[in-house]
SERO-4910 file (N, C-alpha, C, O; in steps of 0.05 Angstrom, whole numbers):
BEGIN
 pado doro    nc1    nc2    nc3   cac1   cac2   cac3    cc1    cc2    cc3    oc1    oc2    oc3
  Met    A   -471    409   -563   -483    383   -570   -460    362   -570   -439    367   -582
  Ser    A   -465    340   -556   -444    319   -554   -441    304   -580   -458    305   -598
  Phe    A   -419    290   -582   -413    274   -606   -436    253   -611   -445    251   -634
  Trp    A   -444    239   -590   -465    218   -594   -492    230   -601   -506    218   -618
  Thr    A   -499    252   -590   -524    265   -597   -524    273   -626   -544    270   -640
  Arg    A   -502    284   -635   -499    293   -663   -500    268   -681   -512    270   -702
  Ala    A   -487    246   -674   -486    222   -690   -514    210   -693   -522    202   -715
  Val    A   -529    210   -671   -556    199   -672   -574    217   -689   -591    207   -704
  Ser    A   -571    244   -687   -587    262   -703   -581    259   -733   -600    259   -749
  Val    A   -556    255   -740   -548    251   -768   -560    225   -778   -570    223   -801
  Ala    A   -559    204   -762   -570    178   -770   -600    179   -775   -610    169   -795
  Phe    A   -615    193   -757   -644    196   -761   -650    212   -786   -668    206   -801
  Ala    A   -634    233   -791   -638    249   -815   -633    233   -840   -648    235   -860
  Ala    A   -613    216   -839   -607    199   -863   -629    179   -867   -637    174   -890
  Leu    A   -640    167   -846   -662    148   -849   -687    162   -860   -701    151   -877
  Ala    A   -693    186   -850   -716    201   -860   -713    207   -889   -732    205   -905
  Leu    A   -689    216   -898   -684    222   -926   -687    196   -943   -698    198   -965
  Leu    A   -677    174   -933   -680    149   -948   -709    141   -951   -718    132   -972
  Ala    A   -725    144   -929   -754    137   -931   -769    154   -951   -787    145   -964
  Ile    A   -761    179   -953   -774    198   -971   -767    192  -1000   -784    194  -1018
  Thr    A   -742    183  -1005   -733    179  -1032   -736    151  -1043   -728    146  -1065
  Leu    A   -748    133  -1027   -752    106  -1037   -771    106  -1061   -790    121  -1061
  Pro    A   -765     90  -1081   -784     89  -1104   -810     77  -1096   -811     61  -1077
  Pro    A   -832     84  -1110   -858     73  -1103   -859     43  -1103   -875     31  -1088
  Ala    A   -844     29  -1120   -845      0  -1122   -836    -13  -1096   -844    -35  -1090
  Ala    A   -819      2  -1080   -810    -10  -1055   -832    -12  -1035   -831    -28  -1016
  Ala    A   -854      3  -1039   -876      2  -1021   -899    -14  -1031   -921    -14  -1020
  Ser    A   -895    -29  -1053   -917    -45  -1065   -914    -74  -1059   -893    -83  -1049
  Thr    A   -935    -90  -1066   -935   -118  -1061   -936   -133  -1088   -951   -126  -1106
  Pro    A   -919   -154  -1090   -920   -170  -1115   -946   -186  -1117   -956   -196  -1097
  Ala    A   -956   -190  -1141   -980   -206  -1146   -980   -214  -1175   -961   -210  -1190
  Trp    A  -1003   -227  -1183  -1006   -237  -1211  -1033   -228  -1221  -1052   -226  -1206
  Ser    A  -1035   -224  -1247  -1061   -219  -1260  -1072   -247  -1268  -1058   -262  -1281
  Thr    A  -1096   -253  -1260  -1108   -279  -1266  -1125   -278  -1291  -1134   -299  -1301
  Ser    A  -1129   -254  -1302  -1143   -251  -1328  -1133   -225  -1339  -1118   -210  -1327
  Asp    A  -1142   -218  -1364  -1134   -192  -1375  -1145   -170  -1357  -1169   -169  -1352
  Leu    A  -1128   -152  -1348  -1136   -131  -1330  -1142   -105  -1346  -1126    -97  -1363
  Thr    A  -1166    -94  -1341  -1172    -68  -1352  -1165    -47  -1331  -1175    -49  -1309
  Leu    A  -1148    -29  -1338  -1140     -8  -1319  -1157     17  -1322  -1163     25  -1344
  Arg    A  -1163     29  -1299  -1180     52  -1298  -1167     74  -1282  -1148     69  -1267
  Gln    A  -1177     99  -1286  -1166    122  -1271  -1172    122  -1241  -1158    134  -1226
  Gly    A  -1193    108  -1233  -1201    107  -1205  -1213     80  -1198  -1216     63  -1216
  Pro    A  -1220     76  -1173  -1230     50  -1164  -1260     47  -1169  -1277     52  -1152
  Gly    A  -1267     38  -1193  -1294     33  -1200  -1299     34  -1230  -1283     45  -1245
  Pro    A  -1321     21  -1239  -1326     20  -1268  -1334     47  -1281  -1334     50  -1305
  Ala    A  -1340     67  -1264  -1348     93  -1275  -1324    109  -1285  -1327    129  -1300
  Tyr    A  -1300    101  -1277  -1276    116  -1285  -1267    108  -1313  -1272     85  -1322
  Gln    A  -1253    126  -1326  -1244    122  -1354  -1222    101  -1355  -1205     99  -1337
  Val    A  -1223     84  -1376  -1202     64  -1381  -1176     77  -1389  -1176     95  -1406
  Thr    A  -1154     68  -1376  -1128     80  -1382  -1108     60  -1395  -1087     68  -1404
  Gly    A  -1115     34  -1394  -1096     15  -1405  -1104    -14  -1398  -1127    -18  -1389
  Ala    A  -1086    -32  -1404  -1092    -61  -1398  -1066    -75  -1392  -1044    -67  -1399
  Ile    A  -1069    -97  -1377  -1047   -115  -1371  -1056   -143  -1378  -1078   -151  -1370
  Pro    A  -1040   -159  -1392  -1048   -186  -1401  -1049   -206  -1378  -1038   -201  -1356
  Thr    A  -1064   -228  -1383  -1066   -250  -1363  -1039   -261  -1356  -1020   -260  -1372
  Asp    A  -1037   -271  -1332  -1013   -285  -1322   -988   -267  -1321   -966   -276  -1324
  Ser    A   -992   -241  -1317   -970   -222  -1315   -963   -217  -1286   -981   -216  -1268
  Arg    A   -937   -215  -1281   -928   -207  -1254   -934   -177  -1251   -926   -162  -1268
  Ile    A   -948   -170  -1230   -955   -142  -1226   -947   -132  -1198   -939   -149  -1181
  Arg    A   -948   -106  -1194   -943    -94  -1167   -969    -81  -1158   -981    -66  -1173
  Val    A   -978    -88  -1134  -1002    -76  -1123   -993    -54  -1104   -980    -60  -1084
  His    A  -1001    -29  -1109   -993     -7  -1092  -1012     -3  -1069  -1003      3  -1046
  Arg    A  -1038     -6  -1073  -1057     -4  -1051  -1084    -14  -1061  -1089    -15  -1085
  Cys    A  -1102    -21  -1042  -1128    -31  -1050  -1149    -15  -1034  -1144     -5  -1012
  Ser    A  -1173    -12  -1046  -1195      2  -1034  -1220    -15  -1039  -1231    -15  -1060
  Arg    A  -1228    -30  -1018  -1250    -49  -1020  -1246    -69  -1042  -1231    -88  -1038
  Leu    A  -1259    -66  -1065  -1258    -86  -1086  -1240    -78  -1109  -1239    -92  -1130
  Trp    A  -1224    -57  -1106  -1207    -47  -1128  -1179    -43  -1117  -1175    -36  -1094
  Cys    A  -1159    -47  -1135  -1131    -43  -1128  -1117    -27  -1149  -1122    -29  -1173
  Leu    A  -1098    -10  -1140  -1081      5  -1158  -1057    -12  -1164  -1042    -19  -1146
  Val    A  -1054    -19  -1190  -1033    -38  -1198  -1015    -26  -1219  -1021     -5  -1231
  Glu    A   -992    -39  -1224   -973    -30  -1244   -958    -53  -1255   -950    -72  -1241
  Ala    A   -954    -53  -1282   -939    -74  -1296   -934    -65  -1324   -952    -52  -1336
  His    A   -912    -73  -1336   -906    -67  -1364   -909    -38  -1371   -917    -31  -1394
  Gly    A   -903    -20  -1353   -906      9  -1358   -934     20  -1356   -938     44  -1358
  Ala    A   -954      3  -1350   -982     11  -1347   -989     13  -1318   -979     -4  -1302
  Arg    A  -1005     32  -1310  -1013     36  -1282  -1042     45  -1281  -1050     62  -1297
  Gly    A  -1057     33  -1263  -1085     40  -1260  -1099     22  -1240  -1087      4  -1228
  Trp    A  -1125     28  -1237  -1142     12  -1218  -1155    -11  -1233  -1164     -8  -1256
  Thr    A  -1157    -34  -1219  -1170    -57  -1231  -1184    -73  -1209  -1179    -68  -1185
  Gly    A  -1202    -91  -1216  -1217   -106  -1197  -1200   -126  -1181  -1184   -140  -1193
  Leu    A  -1204   -127  -1155  -1189   -145  -1137  -1193   -174  -1145  -1176   -190  -1140
  Ala    A  -1217   -181  -1155  -1223   -208  -1162  -1205   -220  -1184  -1204   -244  -1188
  His    A  -1190   -203  -1198  -1173   -212  -1220  -1144   -211  -1213  -1126   -212  -1230
  Ile    A  -1138   -210  -1186  -1111   -209  -1176  -1106   -233  -1158  -1123   -240  -1141
  Ser    A  -1083   -246  -1161  -1075   -268  -1143  -1050   -259  -1128  -1030   -250  -1140
  Phe    A  -1051   -263  -1102  -1027   -257  -1085  -1012   -283  -1079   -996   -283  -1060
  Gly    A  -1017   -304  -1094  -1005   -330  -1089   -977   -332  -1102   -966   -313  -1111
  Gln    A   -967   -357  -1102   -941   -363  -1113   -940   -361  -1144   -919   -359  -1156
  Gly    A   -964   -362  -1156   -965   -360  -1185   -992   -349  -1193  -1008   -342  -1176
  Pro    A   -996   -346  -1219  -1020   -333  -1229  -1046   -349  -1226  -1067   -337  -1232
  Lys    A  -1045   -373  -1218  -1070   -389  -1217  -1084   -389  -1190  -1103   -403  -1186
  Gly    A  -1074   -373  -1171  -1088   -371  -1145  -1070   -377  -1122  -1048   -386  -1125
  Pro    A  -1080   -371  -1098  -1063   -374  -1074  -1056   -402  -1067  -1038   -407  -1051
  Phe    A  -1070   -422  -1078  -1065   -450  -1071  -1050   -464  -1092  -1051   -489  -1094
  Glu    A  -1035   -450  -1109  -1021   -462  -1131   -995   -475  -1123   -983   -489  -1140
  Gly    A   -985   -471  -1100   -959   -480  -1091   -953   -509  -1097   -967   -521  -1113
  Pro    A   -933   -520  -1085   -926   -548  -1090   -948   -567  -1084   -962   -564  -1064
  Lys    A   -951   -587  -1100   -972   -608  -1095   -958   -631  -1080   -942   -646  -1092
  Leu    A   -965   -633  -1055   -952   -653  -1038   -971   -678  -1038   -993   -677  -1028
  Asn    A   -961   -699  -1049   -978   -723  -1052   -972   -742  -1029   -960   -764  -1032
  Tyr    A   -981   -735  -1005   -977   -752   -981   -998   -774   -982  -1021   -770   -990
  Ala    A   -989   -798   -973  -1008   -820   -970  -1029   -813   -948  -1022   -800   -928
  Ser    A  -1054   -820   -953  -1075   -815   -933  -1099   -832   -939  -1102   -842   -961
  Gly    A  -1116   -836   -919  -1141   -850   -922  -1140   -880   -917  -1161   -892   -916
  Gly    A  -1117   -891   -913  -1115   -920   -907  -1120   -937   -931  -1125   -926   -953
  Pro    A  -1121   -963   -929  -1116   -976   -903  -1086   -975   -895  -1069   -971   -912
  Gly    A  -1081   -977   -870  -1054   -977   -859  -1055   -967   -831  -1076   -961   -820
  Gln    A  -1031   -965   -819  -1029   -955   -792  -1001   -943   -787   -982   -948   -801
  Val    A  -1001   -927   -766   -976   -915   -756   -972   -925   -728   -991   -924   -711
  Cys    A   -948   -935   -722   -942   -945   -695   -919   -930   -683   -898   -926   -697
  Leu    A   -922   -921   -659   -900   -907   -644   -887   -927   -625   -901   -943   -612
  Phe    A   -861   -927   -623   -846   -945   -606   -829   -929   -586   -817   -909   -594
  Glu    A   -828   -939   -561   -812   -925   -541   -782   -928   -546   -766   -910   -539
  Gly    A   -773   -950   -559   -745   -953   -564   -739   -947   -593   -756   -946   -610
  Thr    A   -713   -944   -599   -705   -940   -627   -707   -967   -642   -708   -988   -629
  His    A   -708   -966   -668   -709   -990   -685   -734  -1007   -678   -732  -1032   -679
  Tyr    A   -756   -994   -672   -782  -1007   -669   -782  -1027   -645   -792  -1049   -648
  Thr    A   -770  -1019   -623   -769  -1036   -599   -784  -1022   -576   -790   -998   -577
  Gly    A   -791  -1038   -556   -804  -1027   -533   -834  -1026   -536   -845  -1034   -556
  Ala    A   -847  -1014   -516   -876  -1012   -516   -885   -994   -540   -870   -976   -548
  Ser    A   -909  -1000   -550   -918   -985   -574   -948   -980   -572   -963   -993   -558
  Ile    A   -956   -960   -588   -985   -955   -593   -988   -952   -623   -969   -942   -636
  Cys    A  -1010   -960   -634  -1015   -958   -663  -1041   -944   -668  -1060   -945   -651
  Ala    A  -1043   -930   -690  -1067   -915   -697  -1072   -917   -727  -1053   -918   -743
  Gly    A  -1097   -916   -735  -1104   -917   -763  -1111   -889   -774  -1112   -870   -759
  Ser    A  -1117   -888   -799  -1124   -863   -812  -1148   -849   -799  -1168   -863   -793
  Gly    A  -1146   -823   -794  -1167   -808   -781  -1164   -805   -751  -1177   -789   -739
  Gln    A  -1146   -821   -739  -1143   -819   -710  -1125   -795   -703  -1105   -790   -716
  Val    A  -1133   -781   -681  -1118   -758   -672  -1113   -761   -642  -1131   -768   -627
  Phe    A  -1088   -755   -634  -1080   -755   -606  -1071   -726   -601  -1047   -721   -603
  Pro    A  -1089   -708   -593  -1081   -680   -589  -1062   -676   -565  -1047   -656   -565
  Asp    A  -1063   -694   -546  -1045   -692   -522  -1039   -719   -512  -1056   -731   -497
  Leu    A  -1016   -730   -519  -1009   -757   -510  -1006   -759   -479  -1006   -781   -469
  Leu    A  -1003   -736   -466  -1001   -737   -437  -1027   -747   -425  -1026   -761   -404
  Leu    A  -1050   -742   -437  -1075   -752   -427  -1077   -782   -428  -1093   -794   -414
  Tyr    A  -1060   -795   -444  -1059   -824   -446  -1035   -835   -430  -1029   -859   -431
  Gly    A  -1021   -817   -416   -997   -825   -401   -974   -833   -420   -957   -849   -413
  Arg    A   -973   -821   -444   -954   -829   -465   -938   -806   -476   -927   -808   -498
  Asp    A   -936   -784   -462   -922   -760   -471   -892   -763   -470   -882   -774   -450
  Asn    A   -878   -754   -490   -848   -753   -490   -835   -780   -486   -816   -782   -470
  Arg    A   -845   -801   -499   -835   -828   -494   -825   -842   -519   -811   -862   -517
  Tyr    A   -830   -832   -543   -826   -848   -567   -800   -840   -581   -793   -817   -583
  Ser    A   -787   -861   -592   -762   -857   -606   -762   -867   -635   -743   -861   -650
  Ser    A   -782   -883   -643   -783   -892   -670   -813   -894   -679   -831   -896   -662
  Ile    A   -817   -895   -705   -844   -896   -716   -844   -914   -740   -827   -912   -757
  Ser    A   -865   -930   -742   -868   -948   -766   -893   -940   -781   -914   -935   -768
  Val    A   -891   -937   -807   -914   -930   -824   -918   -953   -844   -901   -960   -859
  Thr    A   -943   -964   -843   -949   -986   -862   -975   -979   -876   -994   -969   -864
  Gly    A   -976   -985   -902  -1001   -980   -917  -1002   -951   -928   -982   -937   -929
  Asn    A  -1026   -943   -935  -1031   -917   -948  -1038   -896   -927  -1060   -885   -928
  Val    A  -1020   -891   -909  -1024   -871   -888   -998   -854   -885   -977   -862   -894
  Ser    A  -1001   -832   -871   -979   -815   -863   -987   -802   -837  -1010   -805   -828
  Ala    A   -969   -788   -824   -976   -776   -798   -963   -749   -794   -941   -743   -805
  Ala    A   -977   -732   -779   -965   -707   -770   -957   -712   -741   -975   -717   -724
  Ala    A   -932   -710   -735   -921   -715   -708   -910   -688   -697   -894   -676   -710
  Cys    A   -920   -680   -673   -912   -654   -663   -900   -655   -635   -907   -672   -619
  Arg    A   -883   -636   -630   -869   -635   -605   -887   -625   -582   -884   -634   -560
  Asp    A   -906   -608   -588   -924   -598   -567   -952   -608   -572   -959   -618   -593
  Arg    A   -969   -607   -551   -996   -616   -553  -1012   -599   -573  -1004   -577   -579
  Asn    A  -1035   -610   -581  -1053   -597   -600  -1039   -591   -627  -1045   -571   -641
  Leu    A  -1020   -608   -635  -1007   -607   -661   -995   -580   -666   -999   -568   -687
  Lys    A   -979   -570   -646   -966   -544   -648   -936   -547   -645   -926   -568   -641
  Ser    A   -923   -524   -648   -894   -522   -645   -880   -536   -669   -890   -534   -691
  Tyr    A   -859   -551   -664   -845   -565   -685   -861   -589   -693   -867   -607   -676
  Cys    A   -869   -591   -718   -884   -614   -729   -870   -625   -753   -856   -610   -767
  Glu    A   -873   -651   -758   -861   -664   -781   -881   -682   -794   -895   -697   -780
  Arg    A   -883   -681   -820   -901   -699   -834   -885   -724   -840   -866   -723   -855
  Ile    A   -894   -746   -829   -879   -771   -831   -893   -789   -851   -917   -796   -848
  Thr    A   -879   -796   -872   -890   -812   -894   -879   -840   -896   -889   -857   -911
  Glu    A   -857   -845   -882   -844   -871   -882   -833   -877   -855   -828   -859   -839
  Ser    A   -829   -903   -849   -819   -911   -823   -792   -898   -817   -775   -894   -835
  Gln    A   -788   -892   -792   -763   -880   -782   -753   -896   -758   -766   -895   -737
  Pro    A   -730   -910   -761   -720   -926   -738   -711   -908   -715   -711   -917   -692
  Val    A   -704   -883   -721   -697   -864   -700   -710   -837   -708   -705   -827   -729
  Leu    A   -727   -827   -690   -740   -801   -696   -720   -778   -696   -699   -780   -684
  Asp    A   -727   -757   -711   -712   -733   -711   -706   -723   -683   -722   -728   -665
  Ser    A   -683   -711   -678   -676   -703   -651   -696   -684   -638   -698   -684   -613
  Phe    A   -711   -669   -654   -731   -651   -642   -756   -667   -632   -771   -657   -615
  Leu    A   -760   -691   -643   -783   -707   -635   -775   -731   -617   -792   -741   -602
  Asn    A   -751   -740   -618   -742   -764   -603   -746   -759   -573   -733   -741   -562
  Asn    A   -763   -775   -561   -771   -772   -533   -783   -744   -527   -782   -735   -504
  Asn    A   -794   -731   -547   -807   -705   -544   -833   -703   -559   -844   -681   -563
  Leu    A   -845   -726   -567   -869   -726   -582   -893   -723   -564   -897   -739   -545
  Ser    A   -910   -703   -569   -933   -698   -552   -960   -699   -566   -981   -702   -552
  Ser    A   -961   -698   -593   -987   -700   -606   -983   -713   -634   -961   -711   -646
  Leu    A  -1004   -726   -644  -1002   -741   -669  -1029   -741   -683  -1050   -744   -670
  Arg    A  -1028   -738   -710  -1052   -741   -726  -1044   -760   -749  -1024   -757   -762
  Val    A  -1061   -781   -753  -1056   -800   -774  -1074   -794   -798  -1099   -791   -794
  Tyr    A  -1063   -792   -821  -1078   -786   -846  -1082   -811   -862  -1094   -810   -883
***
């Protein structure tokens, strides 16, 4: 057996041993309890109660079976209803993340300018207007600055259909970001 064959065999054996000896927590998913959890021996109300986990606790979910999940926290382990688990950023649900208070709904407008510092040819749009592909208007990859007036904001994207690199623009920019400068292909005004 050559040196390299032996080295590869030893590496695979080490990886297999590591996979076998990983603690169960390494294979689980972090989550939150959204109410007091009643833990049971199996997935369903017919199983005996084995413990409880309080509301707003950080838990580990080991696996789920339809409407029930095997969870663990504070030394307690058992099955509980999926409806009482949040996989979000916090215990209040998946949409608890940062509250972004972007301007929207108008009145106001967003204007794109071909030159920097609001110079050159321009187009303007109000709240609710969408340009999924500026190429269809003969205006693709032409803009270098954007002005925002009133209670509006915009999603400006490098590719058509509001894809690829996008930026939420909430205030006027005399020079667009280098990823968008002369590379703007789609726009939505909020």
